[in-house]
N, C-alpha and C positions, 0 to 999 in steps of 0.2 A: 185478680189483677188482669185487666184487659191486655190482650197480646197485640202486637203489631202484625199487620198483614204481611205474609211472606210471599205473596204472589203479586205480580204486576197486573194492575187493572187499568182500564181506560180512564184518562183524565176527564173531569167534568168540563163541559163547554160553558162559557159565559157569553151573554148576549153582547152583540156589537154595540148596542146602545149604551151599555155600562162600561165599555172599554176605556173611555177616557178617565174614569175614576177608579176602576178596578181592572188592572191588567189581566188579560186572559192568556192561557197557555195553549199553544197548538202543538200537537204531538203526532208523530207518524202513526200509521194504523195499528202497530203493535201496542201502542199506548203505555200507560203505567208511569211509575216514577222515573227518575233519571239520576245519573251519577256524574259528578264533575271531578275530573282527575287533575291533580297538580302536575306541573312540569318544572324542570330545573331551568331557571333563567340565569345564565352566566352573570356573575357579579363583575362589575367594572373595577378597575384598579382603584379608582377614586372612591369606591365604596368599601374599601377594606375596613375603615373605621366603623361603618354602619353595621358590619357583621360582629363587632366586638361586644363584650358584655357591658362595659360602661355605657356605650352608646344605646344599647337596648334599654338599660335602666333609665337613662336620661329621657328617652322618648316615651317610656311608659309613664314617667312622672308628668310629662306634658299631656299625654292622652287623658289622664285621670285628674288633671288640674292639681296635682300634688306638689308640695313644696320641694323644690330641687335643692339638695344640699350644696352649699357654697363651693366646697372643694371639688365635687363632681362637676358642677357647672363650669368651673374654671378649667378643669382638665379637658372636658369635651369641647367647649367653645374655643379653647386655645389649641386644640389638636385637630382643627378642621383641615389643615394643609398637610402636604407630604412630610413636612418637618415637624408636625405637631407632636405633642408629648405622647398621646395615646398611640399614634401610628408608629412612632419610634419603638415603643415598648412591645408592640406585637412582633410576631415573627414565626419561626417554625419551632414547635415543641410537640410533645406527645399528647395531643388533644383528639380523642376519638370522635368528638362531636364538633369538629371544626366547621364553621360556616363561611370560611373565606373563599369558597369556590362557587357556591350556588345559593339561590334563594328559591324556596318552593312556592310557586304562585299558580293561579288558575287562569287559563286563557278563556276569554269570552269575546263576543263580537257585538258591537253596538251600531245601529243605523242601517241604512240602505243606500249604497252598497255597504257590506259589513266592514267595520273598522275594528281590528283586533287589538285588544289591550290585555295586560296581565294584572289581575287584581288579587288582593288579599281577602280571603273569605273570613269575615270578622264577626263573631258572635257577640263581641263587646261594643259594637257600634251600630248606629241606626242608619246613617246615610249611605247612599250609593253615589260616590263621587269619583271622578277621573280627571286627570290633567287634560287641559284643553288649550286651544289657541290663546296666546297672550301670556301664558305663564312661561317663565324661563326654566324649562325642564329638559335639559339636554339628555340624550340617550333614553328618553321615554317615548312611548307611543302615545299620541294625543287623540282625544275625541274632538272631532270637528263637526258640530251640529249643522253648520252651513253646507256641509258636503253630504248630508243625509236627507234624502227625499221624504223620510218618514219622521223626521224630528219636528215636534210641535211645541212651541213655546208655551210655558205655563204663565199666563199673564200676571204681572205684578210681583213675582216671587224672586227673591235673591237669597243668598245664603252666606253664612260665615261661621267658621269654627275657630274660636280663640282658646289658646292654651296658656299655661304658665310660661314665664320667661319671655312673653311677647310673641310667641310663635303662633301662626295662623294659616288657614287656607280658606279661600272664599271665591265667590263667583257672582257676577252681575245678572245671572239668569238661571232658570231651571227649565228642563225640557222633559217631554215624554217621547220615548223612542222605542224601536224594536230592539230587543236584546236576545241574542242567540247564545245559549249556555251549554248546549250539548247537541249531539247529532239528532236532528229532527225536533229539538225542543226550542220553540220560539215564544218569547214572552212579549206580548203586544202592549204598547203604551206604558212601559215601566218608567217611573220617574228617575231621571239622571241629573246629577249636579255637576256641571263642568267647572273645574277649578281654573280660573283665569288669573288668580293671584295665590302665591304660596311663598312662605319664608324659606330660606335655604335649607333649614333642617328637614323640612318635608320633601323638598325637591331631590335631596340626596338619597331618599329611600329607594329600595330596589323596585317596588311595585309602581304600576301606573295609576292605581286607584284603589279604593276600598269598597267592597260590597258588604254593607252592614246587614247583620242577621239577628239583631237583638229583638226585644219584645215590643218596642215602642216605635211610633212613626218618626220621620225625620225630625230632629230637634234643633237643627241649625238654620232652618229656613226663616226668612223674614218677609213681611212683618209677623210679629209674634202671634197676632190674632188671626192670621190666615190659616186655612185648612192645611194641615201638614200631610204631605204625601206618605204613603205606606212604604216601609222598607221592602226589600226584595222578597223575603220569606213571608212577611205578613200579606203582601200583595198576591202571592200565588198559592198560599196554603189551602184556600177553598177549592182550588182546582186539582189538588193532589189526592191520591187515594187515602193517605193518612196525613194529618197536619204535623208532620215531623221532618226534621233533617238530622243527619248524623255525621259525626266527624270520625274518620279512621286515619289519623295522622301516623306517620312512621318516623323512625329514627334513621337518618342517613339515606332516605329514599323517598320517592313521591308518595303522598297519601291521597285521600279522596274524600268527597262529601256526597252522601246519599240523600236524595230528596224524595219524600213521599212514601217510600217503602224501605224496609231493611232486607236486602237480598240474603238468601240462605248462606250460611258459612262465614258471615262477618264476625260472629262472636261465639263463645261457648257458654253453656249453662243458661241461667235465667238473667233477666234484666232487673236490677235493683232501681226502682223509681224513687227519686228524691224530690220533694216539693220545692218549688221556687218561692223564695221569700219576696214579699212586696217591697218595692223601692219606688215610692211615688215621685213623679216628676211631671209638672205641667198637666195635672189632672189625670195622668195615666198611673194606675196602681202598680202594674208590672212593667218594668222598663229593662232591667238587667236580668241575666240568668244567674241570680244569686241563690246559693244553697248554703246549708250549714254543715260544717265538719264537726264531728263529735270527739275526735281524738286522733292519736297517732302512735306509731311504733317505729323504732329505729333498730335495724338488725339485719343479719344475713348479708348476702350480696357480695360486698367487696367488688362491686361492679358486675356481679353475676346475674342479677335480675330475679331474685326471689328464691334462690336455692336453699337458703337457711331460714328457719322461722324467726319472726320478730323477737327481740329480747323481752319486751314487755309492753302492754298497752297502757298509754297515758291519756287520761281524759283531759281534753282541752277543746272547748267549744268556741267556734268563731265562724262568722259568715265569710263567704268568698264568692267572687265572680268567676264563672266558667267562661274563659275568654280565648277564643282561637286566634285573636289578633295580637296576643301578647306572647312572646317567646318564652320568657322566664316565668317561674311561679314565685309569688310573694306570699309568705305565710307568717303566722303569729311568731313573734320573736322567740318564744320559748321553744317552739318546734325547731326553728332554724338553728338556734344555738345548741340544742341537744344533738342535732345531726352533726354539726361541724366539730363539736367537742370530741367526736369519735374519729376525726380525720387528722392525723398528725401533720402539723405545720399549717393548718387552716388558720386564717386570720382575717380581720376586717381591714381592707385597704380603702381609706376614706377618699382619696382622689379617684379611685376606680368606682366608688359608689357601692361597695358591698364586699361579700366574702370571696376570698381567693384561697387556693390551696395548691400544693405540689401536683403537677400534671400527672405524675406517676403514682399518686396516692390511691390506696384502696378505699373507696367510698361505700359505706353500707347502704342497703336499700332503705327507702322511706315509705312506710305504709300509712295511708290516711283513711280514717273511718268516715264514710259518708252517712249522714243521718237521714233515714227514710221517713222520719216524722211520726213513727208509731212504735218507737222503742226497739227498732231492729238495726241500730247503727252497726253493731258488731257482725251483722250478717254479711257485710261486704267491706273488705279492706282493699282499697286501690293501691297497689304497690308500684312505686316508681323505682326502677332498677338504679343502683348506684352509678352505673355507667352513664345514665342519662343526666347526672348532675354535673358532668364535665361539659360546660357550655362552649367555651372558646379559650384560646391562648390569651392570657392577659399580659404577661411579661416573659418573653422568651429567655431573656438573660437570667432570670431567676427560676426558670422552668415552672412558672406559676400559671394556673388556669383559673378562669372565672366560673363561679358556681351558678348553676341553673336554678338553685333554690336561694332566695334572698328574703330579707325581712320585709314585713308589710310597709306600704307607703303611708305617709301622713298627709292629710289634707284638711285644713281648718280644724286641726286638733283631733280628727277622727282617723282611725286606722283603716286602710284599704288592703284587703287580701285578694289575691288573684290566682286562680288555677290556669296558668298559661299552657302553651304547647308542650312544655316539658312534662306536665302531668297528663295532659290529654292523650299524648302518644302512648301512654301505658294502659289505655282502655279503649273500648268502643263506646263513644259517648253520643247519646241520642237526646235531641232537643225537641220537646213536644209542646205545642200550644193548641189545645183542643177547646179553648173557650168558645161558647159558653158552657159546653158539656162538662168540663172540669178545668181546674186551674192549671197553669203551666207547670211542667215538671221536667227533670233531667234524668235520663236513664244511664246507668253505668253497667257495663258488661265486660267480662274477661275475654281477651282475645290472644291469639298467638302473636308474640312480639317479633 
Protein backbone atom coordinates (compact mmCIF):
# COMPACT_ATOMS: atom_id res chain seq x y z
CA UNK A 1 0.00 0.00 0.00
CA UNK A 2 1.59 3.29 -1.05
CA UNK A 3 2.19 5.60 1.90
CA UNK A 4 1.65 9.32 2.04
CA UNK A 5 4.63 11.60 2.14
CA UNK A 6 5.36 12.65 5.69
CA UNK A 7 7.70 15.47 4.74
CA UNK A 8 6.88 18.85 3.28
CA UNK A 9 8.36 19.32 -0.19
CA UNK A 10 8.30 22.21 -2.61
CA UNK A 11 5.17 22.77 -4.67
CA UNK A 12 5.50 22.30 -8.41
CA UNK A 13 5.34 25.49 -10.44
CA UNK A 14 2.88 25.89 -13.28
CA UNK A 15 3.56 28.07 -16.30
CA UNK A 16 2.00 31.50 -16.44
CA UNK A 17 0.65 30.70 -19.89
CA UNK A 18 -1.59 28.02 -18.44
CA UNK A 19 -2.70 30.01 -15.43
CA UNK A 20 -5.99 31.14 -16.89
CA UNK A 21 -7.14 27.53 -17.26
CA UNK A 22 -5.20 25.85 -14.48
CA UNK A 23 -4.65 27.86 -11.31
CA UNK A 24 -1.12 27.83 -9.95
CA UNK A 25 -0.04 27.84 -6.33
CA UNK A 26 2.69 30.13 -5.02
CA UNK A 27 4.34 29.17 -1.75
CA UNK A 28 6.93 30.73 0.49
CA UNK A 29 10.46 29.25 0.14
CA UNK A 30 9.85 26.57 2.80
CA UNK A 31 7.32 25.08 0.36
CA UNK A 32 5.24 21.96 0.85
CA UNK A 33 1.62 21.39 1.65
CA UNK A 34 -0.48 23.65 3.80
CA UNK A 35 -3.07 23.52 6.56
CA UNK A 36 -6.29 25.50 6.83
CA UNK A 37 -7.52 26.05 10.37
CA UNK A 38 -11.13 26.57 11.29
CA UNK A 39 -12.19 29.47 13.50
CA UNK A 40 -15.26 30.06 15.63
CA UNK A 41 -17.53 32.54 13.95
CA UNK A 42 -20.01 33.85 16.57
CA UNK A 43 -23.56 32.96 15.66
CA UNK A 44 -26.08 35.79 15.50
CA UNK A 45 -29.26 35.66 17.52
CA UNK A 46 -31.31 35.34 14.36
CA UNK A 47 -29.31 32.20 13.55
CA UNK A 48 -30.50 30.24 16.59
CA UNK A 49 -32.77 28.21 14.35
CA UNK A 50 -29.95 27.52 11.89
CA UNK A 51 -28.06 25.72 14.64
CA UNK A 52 -31.00 23.37 15.33
CA UNK A 53 -31.31 19.74 14.28
CA UNK A 54 -34.52 20.21 12.27
CA UNK A 55 -33.00 23.10 10.32
CA UNK A 56 -29.90 21.03 9.55
CA UNK A 57 -32.05 18.15 8.30
CA UNK A 58 -34.15 20.53 6.22
CA UNK A 59 -31.09 22.10 4.58
CA UNK A 60 -29.54 18.69 3.86
CA UNK A 61 -32.71 17.70 2.03
CA UNK A 62 -32.34 20.83 -0.09
CA UNK A 63 -28.64 20.20 -0.78
CA UNK A 64 -29.30 16.69 -2.07
CA UNK A 65 -32.57 17.41 -3.84
CA UNK A 66 -34.37 15.05 -1.49
CA UNK A 67 -38.07 15.05 -0.74
CA UNK A 68 -38.74 17.29 2.27
CA UNK A 69 -41.31 15.69 4.62
CA UNK A 70 -44.42 17.88 4.84
CA UNK A 71 -44.41 18.17 8.64
CA UNK A 72 -40.73 19.15 8.71
CA UNK A 73 -41.24 21.76 5.99
CA UNK A 74 -44.21 23.24 7.84
CA UNK A 75 -42.30 23.45 11.12
CA UNK A 76 -39.15 24.98 9.64
CA UNK A 77 -40.82 27.41 7.27
CA UNK A 78 -43.28 28.42 9.98
CA UNK A 79 -40.50 28.90 12.52
CA UNK A 80 -38.39 31.44 10.68
CA UNK A 81 -39.20 34.31 13.05
CA UNK A 82 -38.55 34.81 16.74
CA UNK A 83 -42.03 33.51 17.51
CA UNK A 84 -41.73 30.49 15.26
CA UNK A 85 -42.42 27.00 16.53
CA UNK A 86 -38.86 25.70 16.34
CA UNK A 87 -37.39 28.77 18.01
CA UNK A 88 -39.86 28.54 20.87
CA UNK A 89 -39.10 24.86 21.45
CA UNK A 90 -35.38 25.43 21.78
CA UNK A 91 -33.77 26.75 24.93
CA UNK A 92 -31.37 25.58 27.60
CA UNK A 93 -30.96 21.90 28.37
CA UNK A 94 -28.12 19.45 28.92
CA UNK A 95 -26.73 19.20 25.38
CA UNK A 96 -22.94 18.67 25.36
CA UNK A 97 -22.89 19.27 21.59
CA UNK A 98 -24.73 22.58 21.55
CA UNK A 99 -24.13 24.66 18.42
CA UNK A 100 -26.03 27.71 19.54
CA UNK A 101 -22.87 29.75 20.18
CA UNK A 102 -20.43 29.19 17.29
CA UNK A 103 -20.07 27.79 13.80
CA UNK A 104 -16.68 26.40 12.74
CA UNK A 105 -15.65 28.00 9.45
CA UNK A 106 -12.44 28.61 7.50
CA UNK A 107 -11.25 32.16 6.75
CA UNK A 108 -9.81 32.80 3.29
CA UNK A 109 -9.08 35.90 1.24
CA UNK A 110 -10.15 36.63 -2.33
CA UNK A 111 -8.89 39.33 -4.67
CA UNK A 112 -6.47 42.25 -4.54
CA UNK A 113 -6.58 43.91 -2.09
CA UNK A 114 -7.65 40.83 -0.10
CA UNK A 115 -11.31 40.47 0.87
CA UNK A 116 -11.79 38.10 3.83
CA UNK A 117 -14.72 35.68 3.86
CA UNK A 118 -15.50 32.66 6.03
CA UNK A 119 -16.32 29.56 4.02
CA UNK A 120 -17.47 26.04 4.67
CA UNK A 121 -15.01 23.44 3.37
CA UNK A 122 -17.34 21.03 1.62
CA UNK A 123 -16.32 17.62 0.25
CA UNK A 124 -19.92 17.14 -0.87
CA UNK A 125 -20.04 20.08 -3.30
CA UNK A 126 -18.13 21.15 -6.39
CA UNK A 127 -18.68 24.89 -6.58
CA UNK A 128 -16.65 27.62 -4.95
CA UNK A 129 -19.22 30.36 -4.41
CA UNK A 130 -19.50 33.35 -2.07
CA UNK A 131 -22.12 35.99 -1.37
CA UNK A 132 -21.53 39.11 -3.45
CA UNK A 133 -22.91 42.58 -4.14
CA UNK A 134 -26.60 42.47 -4.95
CA UNK A 135 -27.64 39.70 -2.61
CA UNK A 136 -29.60 40.56 0.52
CA UNK A 137 -27.17 39.00 2.98
CA UNK A 138 -26.98 41.04 6.16
CA UNK A 139 -24.17 40.23 8.60
CA UNK A 140 -22.21 38.43 5.88
CA UNK A 141 -18.88 39.42 4.36
CA UNK A 142 -19.30 39.91 0.62
CA UNK A 143 -16.98 39.37 -2.32
CA UNK A 144 -16.86 42.43 -4.58
CA UNK A 145 -15.19 41.59 -7.92
CA UNK A 146 -15.30 45.24 -8.99
CA UNK A 147 -13.05 46.11 -6.04
CA UNK A 148 -10.41 43.52 -6.98
CA UNK A 149 -7.68 44.47 -9.44
CA UNK A 150 -6.99 40.78 -10.12
CA UNK A 151 -10.58 39.72 -10.88
CA UNK A 152 -11.02 38.54 -14.47
CA UNK A 153 -14.47 37.86 -15.91
CA UNK A 154 -15.01 34.42 -17.44
CA UNK A 155 -16.89 35.40 -20.63
CA UNK A 156 -20.40 34.05 -21.13
CA UNK A 157 -20.60 32.07 -17.91
CA UNK A 158 -23.43 32.31 -15.38
CA UNK A 159 -24.45 29.89 -12.65
CA UNK A 160 -27.45 28.65 -10.71
CA UNK A 161 -28.01 26.02 -8.04
CA UNK A 162 -31.64 24.98 -7.65
CA UNK A 163 -32.83 22.81 -4.80
CA UNK A 164 -36.00 21.24 -3.52
CA UNK A 165 -38.78 23.46 -2.16
CA UNK A 166 -37.82 26.24 -4.58
CA UNK A 167 -34.62 27.33 -2.84
CA UNK A 168 -31.73 28.53 -4.97
CA UNK A 169 -28.50 30.50 -5.21
CA UNK A 170 -27.26 32.02 -8.45
CA UNK A 171 -25.12 34.65 -10.11
CA UNK A 172 -24.97 36.50 -13.41
CA UNK A 173 -21.20 36.13 -13.81
CA UNK A 174 -18.17 34.04 -12.93
CA UNK A 175 -14.62 35.24 -12.29
CA UNK A 176 -11.06 34.06 -11.87
CA UNK A 177 -9.23 35.74 -9.04
CA UNK A 178 -6.40 35.38 -6.55
CA UNK A 179 -7.28 33.29 -3.49
CA UNK A 180 -5.13 33.31 -0.35
CA UNK A 181 -5.84 30.26 1.78
CA UNK A 182 -2.97 30.16 4.31
CA UNK A 183 0.19 32.03 5.27
CA UNK A 184 2.22 32.31 2.10
CA UNK A 185 -0.16 30.16 0.01
CA UNK A 186 -1.62 32.05 -2.94
CA UNK A 187 -3.74 30.38 -5.62
CA UNK A 188 -3.72 32.30 -8.88
CA UNK A 189 -6.73 32.43 -11.21
CA UNK A 190 -9.08 30.29 -9.14
CA UNK A 191 -12.65 30.23 -10.47
CA UNK A 192 -15.06 31.96 -8.08
CA UNK A 193 -18.85 32.21 -8.41
CA UNK A 194 -20.31 35.39 -6.85
CA UNK A 195 -23.84 34.79 -5.54
CA UNK A 196 -25.88 37.87 -6.45
CA UNK A 197 -29.18 36.11 -5.76
CA UNK A 198 -30.12 33.71 -2.96
CA UNK A 199 -33.33 32.67 -1.27
CA UNK A 200 -33.72 33.48 2.44
CA UNK A 201 -32.98 29.91 3.57
CA UNK A 202 -29.45 30.24 2.23
CA UNK A 203 -28.83 33.81 3.36
CA UNK A 204 -29.51 32.83 6.98
CA UNK A 205 -26.63 30.34 6.91
CA UNK A 206 -23.62 31.22 9.10
CA UNK A 207 -21.06 30.91 6.28
CA UNK A 208 -20.22 33.51 3.64
CA UNK A 209 -19.73 30.87 0.97
CA UNK A 210 -18.92 27.28 0.08
CA UNK A 211 -15.54 25.93 -1.05
CA UNK A 212 -16.39 22.71 -2.88
CA UNK A 213 -13.90 19.83 -2.64
CA UNK A 214 -15.70 17.04 -4.49
CA UNK A 215 -14.37 15.03 -7.42
CA UNK A 216 -16.09 16.82 -10.30
CA UNK A 217 -15.84 20.27 -11.89
CA UNK A 218 -18.44 22.97 -11.18
CA UNK A 219 -21.85 21.54 -12.08
CA UNK A 220 -23.92 24.71 -11.69
CA UNK A 221 -22.39 26.81 -14.46
CA UNK A 222 -24.31 27.75 -17.59
CA UNK A 223 -24.53 27.22 -20.51
CA UNK A 224 -24.40 23.48 -19.95
CA UNK A 225 -22.10 22.90 -22.93
CA UNK A 226 -19.50 25.41 -21.74
CA UNK A 227 -16.21 24.25 -20.24
CA UNK A 228 -16.79 23.81 -16.52
CA UNK A 229 -14.18 25.33 -14.18
CA UNK A 230 -12.32 23.00 -11.85
CA UNK A 231 -13.17 23.05 -8.17
CA UNK A 232 -10.52 24.22 -5.71
CA UNK A 233 -8.97 20.82 -4.94
CA UNK A 234 -9.03 19.60 -8.54
CA UNK A 235 -7.44 22.87 -9.66
CA UNK A 236 -4.48 22.77 -7.26
CA UNK A 237 -3.84 19.04 -6.78
CA UNK A 238 -1.18 18.87 -9.52
CA UNK A 239 0.79 21.49 -7.58
CA UNK A 240 0.67 19.57 -4.31
CA UNK A 241 3.32 17.10 -3.09
CA UNK A 242 0.57 14.44 -2.97
CA UNK A 243 -2.92 14.70 -4.55
CA UNK A 244 -4.67 14.60 -1.19
CA UNK A 245 -6.45 16.64 1.41
CA UNK A 246 -7.50 15.47 4.86
CA UNK A 247 -10.13 16.48 7.40
CA UNK A 248 -9.30 16.55 11.10
CA UNK A 249 -12.56 17.84 12.55
CA UNK A 250 -13.09 18.14 16.29
CA UNK A 251 -15.94 18.01 18.77
CA UNK A 252 -16.51 21.34 20.46
CA UNK A 253 -13.39 23.01 19.10
CA UNK A 254 -11.77 24.11 15.87
CA UNK A 255 -10.60 21.50 13.40
CA UNK A 256 -8.38 21.73 10.34
CA UNK A 257 -7.85 20.61 6.76
CA UNK A 258 -4.43 19.43 5.52
CA UNK A 259 -3.60 19.80 1.81
CA UNK A 260 -0.83 17.96 -0.02
CA UNK A 261 0.71 16.13 2.91
CA UNK A 262 -0.22 14.48 6.18
CA UNK A 263 1.95 15.97 8.95
CA UNK A 264 3.33 13.47 11.49
CA UNK A 265 1.17 12.90 14.53
CA UNK A 266 -2.22 13.46 12.93
CA UNK A 267 -3.26 9.81 13.40
CA UNK A 268 -2.24 6.49 14.96
CA UNK A 269 -1.52 3.19 13.23
CA UNK A 270 -2.13 2.53 9.54
CA UNK A 271 -4.51 4.14 7.08
CA UNK A 272 -7.29 1.90 5.78
CA UNK A 273 -7.90 2.89 2.16
CA UNK A 274 -11.43 2.52 0.83
CA UNK A 275 -12.19 2.73 -2.92
CA UNK A 276 -14.56 5.44 -4.11
CA UNK A 277 -17.57 4.19 -6.04
CA UNK A 278 -18.38 5.71 -9.40
CA UNK A 279 -21.33 8.13 -9.49
CA UNK A 280 -21.56 9.34 -13.12
CA UNK A 281 -22.85 12.86 -13.76
CA UNK A 282 -22.52 14.87 -17.00
CA UNK A 283 -19.84 12.57 -18.39
CA UNK A 284 -17.77 12.43 -15.19
CA UNK A 285 -17.40 8.90 -13.78
CA UNK A 286 -16.37 10.06 -10.31
CA UNK A 287 -18.26 12.98 -8.80
CA UNK A 288 -18.91 12.25 -5.11
CA UNK A 289 -16.72 10.73 -2.42
CA UNK A 290 -19.00 7.66 -2.29
CA UNK A 291 -17.82 4.64 -0.28
CA UNK A 292 -19.41 1.37 0.85
CA UNK A 293 -20.15 0.49 4.47
CA UNK A 294 -20.17 -3.24 5.18
CA UNK A 295 -21.89 -3.33 8.55
CA UNK A 296 -22.18 -1.89 12.01
CA UNK A 297 -22.16 -2.60 15.72
CA UNK A 298 -23.89 -0.87 18.61
CA UNK A 299 -22.38 -1.03 22.05
CA UNK A 300 -20.10 0.33 24.71
CA UNK A 301 -19.92 4.00 25.38
CA UNK A 302 -22.88 5.43 27.12
CA UNK A 303 -21.29 8.58 25.75
CA UNK A 304 -17.82 7.42 26.73
CA UNK A 305 -16.25 7.02 23.30
CA UNK A 306 -15.42 3.37 22.85
CA UNK A 307 -14.52 2.14 26.30
CA UNK A 308 -16.56 -1.05 25.94
CA UNK A 309 -16.51 -3.52 23.04
CA UNK A 310 -19.36 -3.53 20.51
CA UNK A 311 -22.17 -5.93 21.34
CA UNK A 312 -22.12 -7.72 17.99
CA UNK A 313 -21.28 -7.09 14.36
CA UNK A 314 -24.24 -6.83 11.99
CA UNK A 315 -23.69 -7.12 8.25
CA UNK A 316 -25.50 -4.32 6.43
CA UNK A 317 -24.05 -3.06 3.15
CA UNK A 318 -24.94 0.33 1.74
CA UNK A 319 -23.23 3.20 -0.05
CA UNK A 320 -22.70 6.57 1.59
CA UNK A 321 -21.25 9.99 0.74
CA UNK A 322 -18.36 11.28 2.88
CA UNK A 323 -19.46 14.90 3.21
CA UNK A 324 -17.74 17.54 5.36
CA UNK A 325 -20.47 20.02 4.40
CA UNK A 326 -23.21 18.07 6.20
CA UNK A 327 -23.30 18.19 9.99
CA UNK A 328 -25.48 15.15 10.74
CA UNK A 329 -24.98 11.58 9.45
CA UNK A 330 -27.78 9.81 7.61
CA UNK A 331 -27.61 6.01 7.65
CA UNK A 332 -29.61 2.97 6.62
CA UNK A 333 -32.80 2.82 8.69
CA UNK A 334 -31.92 -0.58 10.15
CA UNK A 335 -28.74 0.87 11.66
CA UNK A 336 -30.46 3.95 13.03
CA UNK A 337 -33.38 2.10 14.57
CA UNK A 338 -31.07 -0.43 16.19
CA UNK A 339 -29.10 2.41 17.78
CA UNK A 340 -32.10 4.27 19.18
CA UNK A 341 -33.78 1.07 20.36
CA UNK A 342 -31.06 1.07 23.03
CA UNK A 343 -31.75 4.67 24.14
CA UNK A 344 -34.64 4.89 26.64
CA UNK A 345 -37.16 7.51 25.58
CA UNK A 346 -35.89 7.87 22.01
CA UNK A 347 -38.63 8.53 19.47
CA UNK A 348 -39.29 9.94 16.01
CA UNK A 349 -40.67 13.46 16.12
CA UNK A 350 -42.15 14.12 12.67
CA UNK A 351 -42.30 17.95 12.91
CA UNK A 352 -38.63 17.95 13.89
CA UNK A 353 -37.74 15.66 11.01
CA UNK A 354 -36.11 12.83 12.90
CA UNK A 355 -35.07 11.04 16.05
CA UNK A 356 -35.01 12.81 19.41
CA UNK A 357 -34.19 11.50 22.89
CA UNK A 358 -33.81 12.71 26.50
CA UNK A 359 -30.81 15.02 26.71
CA UNK A 360 -29.45 13.17 29.75
CA UNK A 361 -29.82 9.72 28.18
CA UNK A 362 -26.79 7.43 27.90
CA UNK A 363 -26.25 6.80 24.18
CA UNK A 364 -24.13 3.78 23.15
CA UNK A 365 -21.26 4.09 20.71
CA UNK A 366 -21.92 3.33 17.04
CA UNK A 367 -19.20 1.50 15.08
CA UNK A 368 -19.26 1.38 11.28
CA UNK A 369 -17.24 -1.07 9.19
CA UNK A 370 -15.73 0.58 6.13
CA UNK A 371 -15.23 -1.77 3.17
CA UNK A 372 -11.73 -1.71 1.67
CA UNK A 373 -12.91 -3.61 -1.41
CA UNK A 374 -10.67 -6.64 -0.85
CA UNK A 375 -12.51 -8.43 1.91
CA UNK A 376 -10.95 -6.56 4.79
CA UNK A 377 -14.00 -4.70 6.01
CA UNK A 378 -13.58 -5.91 9.57
CA UNK A 379 -10.03 -4.56 9.61
CA UNK A 380 -11.33 -1.13 10.57
CA UNK A 381 -14.36 -0.14 12.57
CA UNK A 382 -14.84 3.61 12.76
CA UNK A 383 -16.37 4.23 16.18
CA UNK A 384 -18.56 7.27 16.78
CA UNK A 385 -18.74 7.97 20.54
CA UNK A 386 -22.24 8.05 21.95
CA UNK A 387 -21.62 11.59 23.19
CA UNK A 388 -21.28 12.72 19.55
CA UNK A 389 -24.87 11.63 18.88
CA UNK A 390 -26.27 14.48 20.98
CA UNK A 391 -26.49 17.17 18.31
CA UNK A 392 -28.54 20.00 19.82
CA UNK A 393 -31.39 20.85 22.15
CA UNK A 394 -34.66 20.18 20.34
CA UNK A 395 -37.30 20.88 22.99
CA UNK A 396 -36.10 22.38 26.27
CA UNK A 397 -39.46 21.95 27.98
CA UNK A 398 -39.32 18.20 27.38
CA UNK A 399 -35.54 18.02 27.96
CA UNK A 400 -35.24 16.44 24.51
CA UNK A 401 -32.23 16.62 22.22
CA UNK A 402 -31.91 16.00 18.50
CA UNK A 403 -29.87 13.05 17.28
CA UNK A 404 -26.80 13.45 15.08
CA UNK A 405 -27.66 10.06 13.56
CA UNK A 406 -30.75 10.08 11.35
CA UNK A 407 -32.29 7.83 8.71
CA UNK A 408 -31.27 8.07 5.04
CA UNK A 409 -32.89 10.69 2.85
CA UNK A 410 -35.16 9.77 -0.07
CA UNK A 411 -34.82 11.31 -3.53
CA UNK A 412 -36.77 10.05 -6.54
CA UNK A 413 -37.36 6.77 -4.76
CA UNK A 414 -33.67 6.26 -4.00
CA UNK A 415 -32.07 6.28 -0.55
CA UNK A 416 -29.17 8.68 0.12
CA UNK A 417 -26.85 7.96 3.04
CA UNK A 418 -24.32 10.54 4.23
CA UNK A 419 -21.35 10.37 6.59
CA UNK A 420 -21.43 13.94 7.84
CA UNK A 421 -19.30 15.77 10.37
CA UNK A 422 -20.64 13.72 13.30
CA UNK A 423 -18.86 10.69 11.80
CA UNK A 424 -15.85 12.48 10.31
CA UNK A 425 -14.96 13.93 13.73
CA UNK A 426 -14.35 10.39 14.98
CA UNK A 427 -11.45 9.73 12.58
CA UNK A 428 -8.70 11.32 10.52
CA UNK A 429 -10.15 11.17 7.00
CA UNK A 430 -7.97 11.47 3.89
CA UNK A 431 -9.35 12.21 0.42
CA UNK A 432 -7.03 11.14 -2.42
CA UNK A 433 -7.48 11.65 -6.16
CA UNK A 434 -4.36 10.34 -7.90
CA UNK A 435 -5.94 9.84 -11.32
CA UNK A 436 -4.75 8.60 -13.76
CA UNK A 437 -2.28 6.63 -11.61
CA UNK A 438 -5.13 5.09 -9.60
CA UNK A 439 -8.80 5.64 -8.89
CA UNK A 440 -9.95 7.96 -6.10
CA UNK A 441 -10.05 6.58 -2.57
CA UNK A 442 -10.75 7.65 1.00
CA UNK A 443 -8.41 6.82 3.88
CA UNK A 444 -9.62 6.22 7.44
CA UNK A 445 -7.28 6.37 10.41
CA UNK A 446 -7.60 6.32 14.19
CA UNK A 447 -6.81 9.55 16.04
CA UNK A 448 -6.96 10.95 19.55
CA UNK A 449 -10.40 12.44 20.11
